N, CA, C and O atoms as a MOPAC input file, in Angstrom:
PM7 MOZYME 1SCF
protein

 N     11.09300 1    45.97500 1   -10.04100 1
 C      9.66300 1    45.58400 1   -10.08400 1
 C      9.46900 1    44.40200 1   -10.92500 1
 O      9.94600 1    44.35500 1   -12.05900 1
 N      8.76500 1    43.41500 1   -10.39800 1
 C      8.42700 1    42.22400 1   -11.11800 1
 C      7.48400 1    42.35800 1   -12.20400 1
 O      6.48400 1    43.05500 1   -12.03100 1
 N      7.69600 1    41.74400 1   -13.35600 1
 C      6.74400 1    41.88500 1   -14.36900 1
 C      5.76300 1    40.68400 1   -14.35000 1
 O      6.10700 1    39.50500 1   -14.25900 1
 N      4.51100 1    41.14200 1   -14.44900 1
 C      3.41500 1    40.18400 1   -14.53100 1
 C      3.01600 1    40.09700 1   -15.89400 1
 O      3.19300 1    41.05600 1   -16.64500 1
 N      2.41900 1    38.88500 1   -16.34000 1
 C      1.75800 1    38.87800 1   -17.67400 1
 C      0.40300 1    39.59500 1   -17.54700 1
 O     -0.28900 1    39.52400 1   -16.53200 1
 N      0.09100 1    40.25700 1   -18.59600 1
 C     -1.07200 1    41.04200 1   -18.56200 1
 C     -2.40600 1    40.28300 1   -18.22000 1
 O     -3.36200 1    40.80500 1   -17.64700 1
 N     -2.34200 1    39.04000 1   -18.63100 1
 C     -3.61800 1    38.28000 1   -18.57700 1
 C     -4.00500 1    37.98100 1   -17.02600 1
 O     -5.15800 1    37.70000 1   -16.70000 1
 N     -2.96400 1    38.06700 1   -16.13500 1
 C     -3.21000 1    37.71200 1   -14.80000 1
 C     -3.86500 1    38.90700 1   -13.92600 1
 O     -4.28900 1    38.69400 1   -12.79000 1
 N     -3.91200 1    40.08400 1   -14.49500 1
 C     -4.50900 1    41.23700 1   -13.93900 1
 C     -5.97100 1    41.04400 1   -13.77900 1
 O     -6.63100 1    40.73200 1   -14.77100 1
 N     -6.59500 1    41.21500 1   -12.50600 1
 C     -8.09000 1    40.90500 1   -12.26100 1
 C     -8.87000 1    42.02700 1   -12.85700 1
 O    -10.03400 1    41.81000 1   -13.19400 1
 N     -8.34200 1    43.20200 1   -13.01800 1
 C     -9.09600 1    44.36700 1   -13.55000 1
 C     -8.36800 1    44.89600 1   -14.84100 1
 O     -7.18400 1    45.23300 1   -14.81200 1
 N     -9.08200 1    44.94400 1   -15.88300 1
 C     -8.50500 1    45.41800 1   -17.11400 1
 C     -9.39700 1    46.47600 1   -17.69400 1
 O    -10.61000 1    46.27400 1   -17.74800 1
 N     -8.88000 1    47.56500 1   -18.11900 1
 C     -9.65800 1    48.61400 1   -18.74500 1
 C     -8.86800 1    49.27600 1   -19.74300 1
 O     -7.66700 1    49.02600 1   -19.85400 1
 N     -9.53100 1    50.20700 1   -20.56800 1
 C     -8.88100 1    50.78900 1   -21.67000 1
 C     -9.14400 1    52.24300 1   -21.66600 1
 O    -10.23400 1    52.69700 1   -21.31700 1
 N     -8.11000 1    53.00900 1   -22.07000 1
 C     -8.23400 1    54.37600 1   -22.17400 1
 C     -7.83900 1    54.91200 1   -23.61700 1
 O     -6.90800 1    54.40700 1   -24.24300 1
 N     -8.56400 1    55.91700 1   -24.08500 1
 C     -8.21600 1    56.46300 1   -25.41200 1
 C     -6.99900 1    57.39300 1   -25.38200 1
 O     -6.96200 1    58.29300 1   -24.54200 1
 N     -6.02900 1    57.22400 1   -26.23500 1
 C     -4.89100 1    58.18400 1   -26.29400 1
 C     -5.35100 1    59.36300 1   -27.12700 1
 O     -5.80800 1    59.20300 1   -28.25900 1
 N     -5.22800 1    60.52000 1   -26.56700 1
 C     -5.60200 1    61.85100 1   -27.27900 1
 C     -4.53900 1    62.51000 1   -27.93300 1
 O     -3.43300 1    62.50100 1   -27.39300 1
 N     -4.70400 1    63.06800 1   -28.99300 1
 C     -3.65100 1    63.86500 1   -29.65300 1
 C     -3.01300 1    64.90800 1   -28.74000 1
 O     -1.81800 1    65.17600 1   -28.86100 1
 N     -3.83100 1    65.53600 1   -27.77500 1
 C     -3.27500 1    66.51800 1   -26.78500 1
 C     -2.37300 1    65.81600 1   -25.86800 1
 O     -1.74400 1    66.54900 1   -25.10400 1
 N     -2.15900 1    64.46600 1   -25.77300 1
 C     -1.42200 1    63.75700 1   -24.75200 1
 C      0.01600 1    63.67600 1   -25.27700 1
 O      0.90500 1    63.21100 1   -24.56500 1
 N      0.27100 1    64.16100 1   -26.62100 1
 C      1.54800 1    64.01000 1   -27.12800 1
 C      2.38300 1    65.16500 1   -26.94200 1
 O      1.82600 1    66.23000 1   -26.67300 1
 N      3.61500 1    65.11900 1   -27.04300 1
 C      4.53300 1    66.16500 1   -26.89100 1
 C      5.32400 1    66.55300 1   -28.14800 1
 O      4.96400 1    66.01100 1   -29.19300 1
 N      6.31800 1    67.38800 1   -28.19400 1
 C      7.01900 1    67.84200 1   -29.25900 1
 C      7.74900 1    66.63200 1   -29.99800 1
 O      7.97700 1    66.72100 1   -31.20400 1
 N      8.09100 1    65.57700 1   -29.31800 1
 C      8.71600 1    64.49300 1   -29.92000 1
 C      7.82800 1    63.65500 1   -30.60200 1
 O      8.28200 1    62.79100 1   -31.35100 1
 N      6.41700 1    63.81600 1   -30.41800 1
 C      5.42300 1    62.98200 1   -31.13300 1
 C      4.94100 1    61.71200 1   -30.18200 1
 O      4.08400 1    60.90800 1   -30.54800 1
 N      5.54000 1    61.66200 1   -29.05900 1
 C      5.12900 1    60.47300 1   -28.25900 1
 C      4.29900 1    60.99800 1   -26.98500 1
 O      4.32700 1    62.18800 1   -26.67400 1
 N      3.64200 1    60.15200 1   -26.34900 1
 C      2.73400 1    60.55500 1   -25.26800 1
 C      3.69500 1    61.03300 1   -24.13000 1
 O      4.64600 1    60.35700 1   -23.73500 1
 N      3.36600 1    62.22700 1   -23.65600 1
 C      4.22900 1    62.88000 1   -22.51600 1
 C      4.18500 1    62.02000 1   -21.31800 1
 O      3.14600 1    61.42400 1   -21.03500 1
 N      5.28400 1    61.91700 1   -20.57500 1
 C      5.43900 1    61.03900 1   -19.52900 1
 C      4.40100 1    61.32900 1   -18.37000 1
 O      3.98800 1    60.39800 1   -17.68000 1
 N      4.02900 1    62.49500 1   -18.18800 1
 C      3.00600 1    62.88500 1   -17.13400 1
 C      1.70800 1    62.08700 1   -17.42400 1
 O      1.00800 1    61.69100 1   -16.49200 1
 N      1.39700 1    61.85800 1   -18.68300 1
 C      0.00500 1    61.26200 1   -19.04500 1
 C      0.07500 1    59.87900 1   -18.59400 1
 O     -0.99400 1    59.32700 1   -18.33600 1
 N      1.24100 1    59.18500 1   -18.44800 1
 C      1.24700 1    57.83800 1   -18.07200 1
 C      0.49000 1    57.70300 1   -16.65200 1
 O     -0.26200 1    56.76500 1   -16.38900 1
 N      0.78600 1    58.75600 1   -15.77900 1
 C      0.04000 1    58.72200 1   -14.49200 1
 C     -1.49800 1    58.85000 1   -14.62800 1
 O     -2.25900 1    58.23300 1   -13.88200 1
 N     -1.90700 1    59.64600 1   -15.57200 1
 C     -3.38500 1    59.71900 1   -15.85600 1
 C     -3.95100 1    58.49200 1   -16.33700 1
 O     -5.06200 1    58.15300 1   -15.93000 1
 N     -3.22500 1    57.68800 1   -17.26900 1
 C     -3.67300 1    56.31700 1   -17.54500 1
 C     -3.79100 1    55.42500 1   -16.26800 1
 O     -4.77800 1    54.70600 1   -16.11000 1
 N     -2.78800 1    55.48000 1   -15.37100 1
 C     -2.83400 1    54.60800 1   -14.28600 1
 C     -3.96800 1    55.00000 1   -13.32400 1
 O     -4.54600 1    54.15700 1   -12.63900 1
 N     -4.24700 1    56.22800 1   -13.29900 1
 C     -5.38800 1    56.69300 1   -12.44200 1
 C     -6.79400 1    56.09000 1   -12.98800 1
 O     -7.71700 1    55.75500 1   -12.24600 1
 N     -6.80800 1    56.01500 1   -14.23600 1
 C     -8.05900 1    55.34400 1   -14.81900 1
 C     -8.28500 1    53.97100 1   -14.14800 1
 O     -9.34400 1    53.61700 1   -13.62900 1
 N     -7.17900 1    53.26200 1   -14.22400 1
 C     -7.32300 1    51.88800 1   -13.59600 1
 C     -7.62100 1    51.90700 1   -12.08700 1
 O     -8.52400 1    51.24200 1   -11.58000 1
 N     -6.81500 1    52.69900 1   -11.42600 1
 C     -7.11800 1    52.77900 1    -9.85400 1
 C     -8.56900 1    53.23900 1    -9.60500 1
 O     -9.25700 1    52.64400 1    -8.77600 1
 N     -9.00900 1    54.19900 1   -10.24600 1
 C    -10.40800 1    54.70500 1    -9.83300 1
 C    -11.41200 1    53.61400 1   -10.11200 1
 O    -12.36300 1    53.48300 1    -9.34200 1
 N    -11.27200 1    52.82800 1   -11.14900 1
 C    -12.24900 1    51.66600 1   -11.38100 1
 C    -12.10800 1    50.74200 1   -10.24100 1
 O    -13.09700 1    50.06900 1    -9.95100 1
 N    -11.06000 1    50.61300 1    -9.57300 1
 C    -10.81900 1    49.66700 1    -8.43400 1
 C    -11.36600 1    50.28900 1    -7.12100 1
 O    -12.08300 1    49.64500 1    -6.35500 1
 N    -10.99500 1    51.55700 1    -6.90300 1
 C    -11.20400 1    52.17800 1    -5.66100 1
 C    -12.59100 1    52.80000 1    -5.43800 1
 O    -13.11900 1    52.85000 1    -4.32700 1
 N    -13.15100 1    53.27800 1    -6.57800 1
 C    -14.45800 1    54.01900 1    -6.49200 1
 C    -15.46800 1    53.39900 1    -7.29100 1
 O    -16.15300 1    54.10200 1    -8.03400 1
 N    -15.64500 1    52.11000 1    -7.22300 1
 C    -16.69000 1    51.29700 1    -7.95100 1
 C    -17.95900 1    51.49500 1    -7.07100 1
 O    -17.98800 1    51.04800 1    -5.92500 1
 N    -19.04000 1    52.18900 1    -7.63300 1
 C    -20.16400 1    52.41100 1    -6.95300 1
 C    -20.87300 1    51.22000 1    -6.43900 1
 O    -21.51400 1    51.32600 1    -5.39400 1
 N    -20.81500 1    50.04200 1    -7.10600 1
 C    -21.46100 1    48.73400 1    -6.69300 1
 C    -20.85500 1    48.14500 1    -5.48700 1
 O    -21.51800 1    47.44000 1    -4.72600 1
 N    -19.53100 1    48.43500 1    -5.28000 1
 C    -18.89800 1    47.87200 1    -4.03000 1
 C    -17.96400 1    48.93700 1    -3.49400 1
 O    -16.76300 1    48.87800 1    -3.76100 1
 N    -18.48700 1    49.94900 1    -2.71600 1
 C    -17.65600 1    51.01100 1    -2.21800 1
 C    -16.64500 1    50.46800 1    -1.11500 1
 O    -16.99700 1    49.67400 1    -0.24300 1
 N    -15.41900 1    50.94800 1    -1.23100 1
 C    -14.27800 1    50.44300 1    -0.37000 1
 C    -14.02600 1    51.41200 1     0.73100 1
 O    -13.61600 1    50.95400 1     1.79700 1
 N    -14.22700 1    52.74700 1     0.60400 1
 C    -13.99300 1    53.69700 1     1.58200 1
 C    -15.17300 1    53.88700 1     2.42500 1
 O    -16.31100 1    53.64600 1     2.02200 1
 N    -14.86300 1    54.38000 1     3.75700 1
 C    -15.83700 1    54.46600 1     4.69800 1
 C    -16.50300 1    55.88600 1     4.39000 1
 O    -15.96700 1    56.64600 1     3.58400 1
 N    -17.57500 1    56.19300 1     4.99000 1
 C    -18.35200 1    57.45500 1     4.70500 1
 C    -17.53500 1    58.61300 1     5.04300 1
 O    -17.70200 1    59.63000 1     4.37000 1
 N    -16.60900 1    58.61200 1     6.05900 1
 C    -15.71800 1    59.76900 1     6.49300 1
 C    -14.40000 1    59.57200 1     5.87000 1
 O    -13.56500 1    60.43100 1     6.15200 1
 N    -14.00700 1    58.54300 1     5.01400 1
 C    -12.75400 1    58.27000 1     4.53000 1
 C    -12.69800 1    58.50900 1     2.90100 1
 O    -13.69900 1    58.57700 1     2.18700 1
 N    -11.50400 1    58.60800 1     2.50800 1
 C    -11.05500 1    58.76400 1     1.11600 1
 C     -9.71900 1    57.94300 1     1.01700 1
 O     -9.16700 1    57.40100 1     1.97400 1
 N     -9.27600 1    57.93300 1    -0.30700 1
 C     -8.01400 1    57.36100 1    -0.49100 1
 C     -6.98100 1    58.37200 1    -1.01200 1
 O     -7.32900 1    59.23900 1    -1.81400 1
 N     -5.73300 1    58.27900 1    -0.57800 1
 C     -4.73600 1    59.09500 1    -1.03700 1
 C     -3.48300 1    58.24100 1    -1.43700 1
 O     -3.22900 1    57.16400 1    -0.89800 1
 N     -2.79500 1    58.75000 1    -2.32700 1
 C     -1.47700 1    58.08600 1    -2.88300 1
 C     -0.37200 1    58.40800 1    -1.85100 1
 O     -0.07800 1    59.57200 1    -1.57900 1
 N      0.24000 1    57.31900 1    -1.27700 1
 C      1.38800 1    57.59400 1    -0.32300 1
 C      2.67300 1    57.45300 1    -1.13900 1
 O      3.65200 1    58.11800 1    -0.80100 1
 N      2.73100 1    56.69500 1    -2.10800 1
 C      3.97700 1    56.24900 1    -2.92400 1
 C      3.45200 1    55.86600 1    -4.29400 1
 O      2.39600 1    55.26400 1    -4.48900 1
 N      4.30700 1    56.28200 1    -5.22700 1
 C      4.07500 1    55.78900 1    -6.66900 1
 C      5.43200 1    55.60900 1    -7.28400 1
 O      6.19000 1    56.57400 1    -7.38600 1
 N      5.76400 1    54.42500 1    -7.69300 1
 C      7.00900 1    54.04000 1    -8.43600 1
 C      6.50300 1    53.66900 1    -9.84900 1
 O      5.65500 1    52.80100 1   -10.05400 1
 N      7.11400 1    54.42200 1   -10.81700 1
 C      6.55500 1    54.25100 1   -12.23100 1
 C      7.90400 1    53.95000 1   -13.08300 1
 O      8.84000 1    54.74700 1   -13.13600 1
 N      7.88300 1    52.78600 1   -13.69500 1
 C      8.96300 1    52.39900 1   -14.61100 1
 C      8.44900 1    52.52100 1   -16.02800 1
 O      7.46600 1    51.87800 1   -16.39500 1
 N      9.10100 1    53.33300 1   -16.81400 1
 C      8.88500 1    53.47600 1   -18.10400 1
 C      9.61900 1    52.37900 1   -19.06900 1
 O     10.84600 1    52.27800 1   -19.06700 1
 N      8.85000 1    51.62800 1   -19.82900 1
 C      9.50400 1    50.66900 1   -20.70700 1
 C      9.69000 1    50.97000 1   -22.06800 1
 O     10.72600 1    50.66100 1   -22.65600 1
 N      8.62000 1    51.63600 1   -22.68000 1
 C      8.64500 1    51.97000 1   -24.15200 1
 C      7.78700 1    53.19800 1   -24.19300 1
 O      7.04500 1    53.51100 1   -23.26200 1
 N      7.91700 1    53.92400 1   -25.36700 1
 C      7.07400 1    55.06800 1   -25.68400 1
 C      5.70000 1    54.60900 1   -25.96700 1
 O      5.47100 1    53.48200 1   -26.40700 1
 N      4.71700 1    55.54800 1   -25.69400 1
 C      3.40700 1    55.34000 1   -26.16000 1
 C      3.13200 1    56.29900 1   -27.40200 1
 O      3.49100 1    57.47500 1   -27.35000 1
 N      2.54600 1    55.82300 1   -28.41900 1
 C      2.36500 1    56.50700 1   -29.62200 1
 C      0.81800 1    56.83600 1   -29.86800 1
 O     -0.06800 1    56.03500 1   -29.56800 1
 N      0.59000 1    58.01600 1   -30.40800 1
 C     -0.82900 1    58.36400 1   -30.78700 1
 C     -0.88800 1    57.95400 1   -32.31400 1
 O      0.12800 1    58.00100 1   -33.00700 1
 N     -2.11300 1    57.55000 1   -32.81500 1
 C     -3.29300 1    57.39600 1   -32.17900 1
 C     -3.49500 1    55.94700 1   -31.57300 1
 O     -2.64400 1    55.08500 1   -31.78900 1
 N     -4.42600 1    55.72400 1   -30.94600 1
 C     -4.72100 1    54.39700 1   -30.41900 1
 C     -5.39700 1    54.28500 1   -29.08200 1
 O     -6.10300 1    55.22100 1   -28.70500 1
 N     -5.24100 1    53.23100 1   -28.34200 1
 C     -5.70100 1    53.06200 1   -27.01400 1
 C     -4.63400 1    52.45500 1   -26.20000 1
 O     -3.68900 1    51.87300 1   -26.73300 1
 N     -4.75400 1    52.56800 1   -24.97800 1
 C     -3.92900 1    51.89900 1   -23.95900 1
 C     -4.63700 1    50.96100 1   -23.06800 1
 O     -5.68600 1    51.32000 1   -22.53200 1
 N     -4.15100 1    49.79500 1   -22.87100 1
 C     -4.73500 1    48.78700 1   -22.02100 1
 C     -4.14200 1    48.90600 1   -20.63600 1
 O     -2.92400 1    48.99500 1   -20.47600 1
 N     -4.99000 1    48.90900 1   -19.65200 1
 C     -4.50500 1    49.15700 1   -18.27800 1
 C     -4.88800 1    47.94800 1   -17.40300 1
 O     -6.06300 1    47.65200 1   -17.18600 1
 N     -3.82500 1    47.25900 1   -16.90700 1
 C     -4.08600 1    46.13800 1   -16.01100 1
 C     -3.93700 1    46.66000 1   -14.45900 1
 O     -3.06700 1    47.46500 1   -14.12700 1
 N     -4.82500 1    46.14200 1   -13.62300 1
 C     -4.62500 1    46.59600 1   -12.24800 1
 C     -4.91700 1    45.43900 1   -11.32100 1
 O     -5.88400 1    44.71100 1   -11.54800 1
 N     -4.10200 1    45.23600 1   -10.26300 1
 C     -4.36500 1    44.22100 1    -9.33000 1
 C     -3.54300 1    44.65800 1    -8.05400 1
 O     -2.72300 1    45.57600 1    -8.03700 1
 N     -3.88600 1    43.87200 1    -7.01400 1
 C     -3.29100 1    44.16200 1    -5.68600 1
 C     -2.09900 1    43.22000 1    -5.29200 1
 O     -2.19600 1    42.01400 1    -5.51600 1
 N     -0.98800 1    43.74600 1    -4.71600 1
 C      0.05500 1    43.04100 1    -4.28000 1
 C     -0.14500 1    42.66800 1    -2.79200 1
 O      0.20700 1    41.56600 1    -2.37200 1
 N     -0.77500 1    43.70100 1    -1.92100 1
 C     -0.89600 1    43.50500 1    -0.53100 1
 C     -1.97100 1    44.30500 1    -0.05100 1
 O     -2.26400 1    45.38100 1    -0.57100 1
 N     -2.60400 1    43.78600 1     0.98600 1
 C     -3.77700 1    44.59500 1     1.67300 1
 C     -3.30600 1    44.74100 1     3.08100 1
 O     -3.02900 1    43.73100 1     3.72700 1
 N     -3.20100 1    45.89600 1     3.58200 1
 C     -2.66700 1    46.20200 1     4.97300 1
 C     -3.93800 1    46.58100 1     5.82000 1
 O     -5.09800 1    46.40700 1     5.44500 1
 N     -3.56200 1    47.09800 1     6.96600 1
 C     -4.58700 1    47.65100 1     7.87300 1
 C     -5.34000 1    48.74800 1     7.27400 1
 O     -6.57000 1    48.69900 1     7.26100 1
 N     -4.67400 1    49.77800 1     6.75600 1
 C     -5.30300 1    50.95600 1     6.21400 1
 C     -4.80100 1    51.29500 1     4.78900 1
 O     -5.19200 1    52.29300 1     4.18300 1
 N     -3.90800 1    50.40100 1     4.28900 1
 C     -3.34500 1    50.70300 1     2.92900 1
 C     -3.44400 1    49.39000 1     2.02100 1
 O     -3.67700 1    48.26000 1     2.45000 1
 N     -3.24300 1    49.71600 1     0.79800 1
 C     -3.29200 1    48.66700 1    -0.23000 1
 C     -1.94700 1    48.95200 1    -1.12300 1
 O     -1.57200 1    50.10700 1    -1.32800 1
 N     -1.34100 1    47.96100 1    -1.57100 1
 C     -0.27200 1    48.09300 1    -2.51200 1
 C     -0.84000 1    47.68000 1    -3.89000 1
 O     -1.30400 1    46.54900 1    -4.03600 1
 N     -0.81200 1    48.59800 1    -4.93100 1
 C     -1.37800 1    48.13500 1    -6.22700 1
 C     -0.30200 1    47.97700 1    -7.23700 1
 O      0.68600 1    48.70900 1    -7.20100 1
 N     -0.44200 1    47.09700 1    -8.09500 1
 C      0.55100 1    46.81800 1    -9.18400 1
 C     -0.30500 1    47.12000 1   -10.47600 1
 O     -1.41900 1    46.61000 1   -10.60000 1
 N      0.18400 1    47.88500 1   -11.35400 1
 C     -0.36200 1    48.14900 1   -12.70400 1
 C      0.53700 1    48.01900 1   -13.91200 1
 O      1.74600 1    48.21200 1   -13.78900 1
 N      0.01700 1    47.71100 1   -15.03100 1
 C      0.72600 1    47.70200 1   -16.22200 1
 C     -0.06600 1    48.48600 1   -17.25500 1
 O     -1.29600 1    48.46300 1   -17.30000 1
 N      0.73500 1    49.20800 1   -18.11300 1
 C      0.25700 1    49.86900 1   -19.29400 1
 C      0.69800 1    49.10000 1   -20.48300 1
 O      1.88600 1    48.80000 1   -20.60100 1
 N     -0.23300 1    48.74200 1   -21.42300 1
 C      0.07300 1    48.01600 1   -22.50900 1
 C     -0.49900 1    48.66500 1   -23.86300 1
 O     -1.69600 1    48.93500 1   -23.96100 1
 N      0.40700 1    48.90100 1   -24.89300 1
 C     -0.12900 1    49.31000 1   -26.12700 1
 C      0.37200 1    48.27500 1   -27.21400 1
 O      1.53400 1    47.87000 1   -27.24900 1
 N     -0.58700 1    47.90100 1   -28.07100 1
 C     -0.30200 1    47.00500 1   -29.21800 1
 C      0.34500 1    45.64400 1   -28.52000 1
 O      1.26000 1    45.07200 1   -29.11300 1
 N     -0.09700 1    45.18000 1   -27.36600 1
 C      0.21100 1    43.93500 1   -26.73100 1
 C      1.78500 1    44.08500 1   -26.24600 1
 O      2.45400 1    43.08100 1   -26.00200 1
 N      2.25400 1    45.25100 1   -26.14300 1
 C      3.61800 1    45.40600 1   -25.53500 1
 C      3.47800 1    46.25600 1   -24.33300 1
 O      2.80600 1    47.28700 1   -24.36100 1
 N      4.16300 1    45.79900 1   -23.16900 1
 C      4.19500 1    46.49800 1   -21.99300 1
 C      4.97800 1    47.81700 1   -22.09400 1
 O      6.18700 1    47.80900 1   -22.32300 1
 N      4.30000 1    48.91300 1   -21.92700 1
 C      4.94900 1    50.18200 1   -22.09600 1
 C      5.40800 1    50.79100 1   -20.72500 1
 O      6.30400 1    51.63500 1   -20.71000 1
 N      4.79900 1    50.36800 1   -19.57600 1
 C      5.04400 1    50.80800 1   -18.27800 1
 C      4.52300 1    49.95600 1   -17.19700 1
 O      3.52500 1    49.25700 1   -17.37700 1
 N      5.18700 1    49.98900 1   -16.03500 1
 C      4.68700 1    49.32500 1   -14.83300 1
 C      4.70700 1    50.17600 1   -13.74300 1
 O      5.66300 1    50.94200 1   -13.62400 1
 N      3.71600 1    50.17400 1   -12.83700 1
 C      3.72800 1    51.02100 1   -11.63500 1
 C      3.26100 1    50.24500 1   -10.38100 1
 O      2.39100 1    49.37500 1   -10.42800 1
 N      3.88700 1    50.61700 1    -9.28400 1
 C      3.42600 1    50.10700 1    -8.02600 1
 C      3.20900 1    51.35300 1    -7.17900 1
 O      4.02200 1    52.25800 1    -6.98900 1
 N      1.80100 1    51.22800 1    -6.63600 1
 C      1.36600 1    52.38000 1    -5.94700 1
 C      0.93500 1    52.07400 1    -4.59800 1
 O      0.20800 1    51.08300 1    -4.53700 1
 N      1.20000 1    52.69200 1    -3.42700 1
 C      0.64200 1    52.52600 1    -2.12500 1
 C     -0.47400 1    53.57800 1    -1.94400 1
 O     -0.23700 1    54.77600 1    -2.09800 1
 N     -1.64400 1    53.12900 1    -1.62800 1
 C     -2.84800 1    53.90700 1    -1.41900 1
 C     -3.16500 1    53.72200 1     0.10500 1
 O     -3.18000 1    52.60600 1     0.62400 1
 N     -3.40500 1    54.82100 1     0.75600 1
 C     -3.88600 1    54.83000 1     2.16700 1
 C     -5.23200 1    55.26300 1     2.23900 1
 O     -5.65800 1    56.19100 1     1.55100 1
 N     -6.00100 1    54.54700 1     3.14800 1
 C     -7.38200 1    54.98500 1     3.41700 1
 C     -7.19600 1    55.95900 1     4.57000 1
 O     -6.56200 1    55.67400 1     5.58500 1
 N     -7.81400 1    57.17600 1     4.33900 1
 C     -7.54700 1    58.28300 1     5.47400 1
 C     -8.93900 1    58.97900 1     5.86300 1
 O     -9.87300 1    59.05900 1     5.06500 1
 N     -8.97400 1    59.41500 1     7.02100 1
 C    -10.03100 1    60.20700 1     7.48900 1
 C    -10.01300 1    61.49000 1     6.72000 1
 O     -8.96800 1    62.13900 1     6.67800 1
 N    -11.13400 1    61.91900 1     6.08400 1
 C    -11.20400 1    63.10600 1     5.32600 1
 C    -11.03300 1    64.38500 1     6.13900 1
 O    -10.65900 1    65.43800 1     5.62300 1
 N    -11.31500 1    64.25300 1     7.40000 1
 C    -11.27400 1    65.53200 1     8.21100 1
 C     -9.94200 1    65.66800 1     8.79600 1
 O     -9.41400 1    66.78000 1     8.80600 1
 N     -9.34900 1    64.65800 1     9.28200 1
 C     -8.07300 1    64.74100 1    10.07400 1
 C     -6.84300 1    64.34800 1     9.23600 1
 O     -5.71500 1    64.64400 1     9.63000 1
 N     -7.05500 1    63.66700 1     8.05300 1
 C     -5.90000 1    63.27600 1     7.26600 1
 C     -5.08000 1    62.07900 1     7.76500 1
 O     -4.07900 1    61.69200 1     7.16200 1
 N     -5.54400 1    61.50200 1     8.89700 1
 C     -4.81500 1    60.38900 1     9.47000 1
 C     -5.35700 1    59.16200 1     8.85100 1
 O     -6.48300 1    59.15900 1     8.35200 1
 N     -4.51800 1    58.01600 1     8.86700 1
 C     -4.93600 1    56.77500 1     8.29700 1
 C     -6.16700 1    56.12500 1     9.11400 1
 O     -6.22200 1    56.11800 1    10.34400 1
 N     -7.08800 1    55.61400 1     8.30900 1
 C     -8.25300 1    54.92200 1     8.86100 1
 C     -8.33800 1    53.54400 1     8.45100 1
 O     -8.30800 1    53.28500 1     7.24800 1
 N     -8.44300 1    52.62400 1     9.31700 1
 C     -8.39400 1    51.12100 1     9.02900 1
 C     -9.62700 1    50.84800 1     7.93600 1
 O    -10.75400 1    51.33800 1     8.00700 1
 N     -9.18500 1    50.04900 1     7.02800 1
 C    -10.09600 1    49.45400 1     6.02900 1
 C    -11.13600 1    48.62100 1     6.84400 1
 O    -10.81000 1    48.03300 1     7.87500 1
 N    -12.42500 1    48.59600 1     6.32800 1
 C    -13.47300 1    47.81700 1     6.96800 1
 C    -13.16600 1    46.41400 1     6.51200 1
 O    -12.40500 1    46.16100 1     5.57800 1
 N    -13.84400 1    45.46700 1     7.27400 1
 C    -13.69200 1    44.00400 1     7.01900 1
 C    -14.33400 1    43.76600 1     5.62500 1
 O    -13.80800 1    42.98700 1     4.83000 1
 N    -15.46600 1    44.43700 1     5.33700 1
 C    -16.21100 1    44.38300 1     4.12200 1
 C    -15.23000 1    44.76700 1     2.96100 1
 O    -15.12900 1    44.06200 1     1.95700 1
 N    -14.54000 1    45.87300 1     3.13700 1
 C    -13.65200 1    46.37000 1     2.05500 1
 C    -12.49400 1    45.34800 1     1.90000 1
 O    -12.10500 1    45.04200 1     0.77300 1
 N    -11.95600 1    44.83200 1     2.98200 1
 C    -10.96200 1    43.85400 1     2.77500 1
 C    -11.38700 1    42.59200 1     2.01600 1
 O    -10.64200 1    41.99700 1     1.23700 1
 N    -12.58600 1    42.24900 1     2.29300 1
 C    -13.23500 1    40.93300 1     1.52600 1
 C    -13.25100 1    41.19200 1     0.14900 1
 O    -12.87400 1    40.36200 1    -0.67800 1
 N    -13.74800 1    42.51000 1    -0.18200 1
 C    -13.78800 1    42.81900 1    -1.70400 1
 C    -12.37800 1    42.90000 1    -2.25300 1
 O    -12.08800 1    42.34400 1    -3.31300 1
 N    -11.56300 1    43.53800 1    -1.59300 1
 C    -10.11800 1    43.70600 1    -2.12900 1
 C     -9.35100 1    42.31900 1    -2.33900 1
 O     -8.52800 1    42.18000 1    -3.24400 1
 N     -9.65200 1    41.38300 1    -1.50900 1
 C     -9.07600 1    40.07800 1    -1.72500 1
 C     -9.37500 1    39.51300 1    -3.09500 1
 O     -8.57300 1    38.75000 1    -3.63100 1
 N    -10.47800 1    39.85700 1    -3.65900 1
 C    -10.76000 1    39.41600 1    -5.07700 1
 C     -9.88200 1    40.04100 1    -6.12500 1
 O     -9.84800 1    39.60700 1    -7.27600 1
 N     -9.17900 1    41.05800 1    -5.71200 1
 C     -8.39900 1    41.72800 1    -6.73700 1
 C     -6.85400 1    41.46300 1    -6.58500 1
 O     -6.03000 1    42.05500 1    -7.28200 1
 N     -6.51900 1    40.54000 1    -5.63400 1
 C     -5.22500 1    40.17400 1    -5.38400 1
 C     -4.51000 1    39.46400 1    -6.63100 1
 O     -5.11400 1    38.60100 1    -7.26800 1
 N     -3.31300 1    39.81900 1    -6.93500 1
 C     -2.57900 1    39.12100 1    -7.94800 1
 C     -2.03000 1    37.83200 1    -7.50100 1
 O     -1.88200 1    37.67200 1    -6.28900 1
 N     -1.70500 1    36.87700 1    -8.32600 1
 C     -1.06700 1    35.57800 1    -7.85800 1
 C      0.26300 1    35.96000 1    -7.22200 1
 O      0.95200 1    36.89200 1    -7.63600 1
 N      0.59400 1    35.14900 1    -6.14800 1
 C      1.89300 1    35.44700 1    -5.45800 1
 C      3.03800 1    35.30100 1    -6.28100 1
 O      3.10200 1    34.33700 1    -7.04400 1
 N      3.97300 1    36.15900 1    -6.22200 1
 C      5.19500 1    36.01200 1    -7.14900 1
 C      6.35900 1    36.49700 1    -6.27700 1
 O      6.24700 1    37.50900 1    -5.58500 1
 N      7.48600 1    35.75800 1    -6.31900 1
 C      8.70800 1    36.10200 1    -5.56100 1
 C      9.25000 1    37.49900 1    -6.02700 1
 O      9.40700 1    37.74700 1    -7.22300 1
 N      9.48800 1    38.26700 1    -5.17800 1
 C     10.11900 1    39.62700 1    -5.55500 1
 C     11.55300 1    39.73300 1    -5.30200 1
 O     12.15100 1    40.77500 1    -5.56700 1

């Protein structure tokens, strides 16, 4: 997975690290990393001011690749960078970074598919959704 500098992510948000996120070793449990990533994805996918899914559609994760770089320690906050690598017919590939104290602690690449809520089958993204998504593309980088 290629590393992007945090500044290039078009969407940035922050989440609070809770004491309950820690495990016996005193660092944030690895499962919580996915919750932090979800915070960033939800801001992108379910923004009420610019809805991306159709009335009969929703988004599901088809693939998640998560690379752990460093431990996250409590207390504090985690910065979440989110951007798009690719927009397909019914799917998008999202790149995210988790940063604590200006250090990258994890990177993730997620494939999200727009599906028909009733049938579970993929549903093409609307032209309007694609136009909005283009604003979240990361700068091209060789992989």
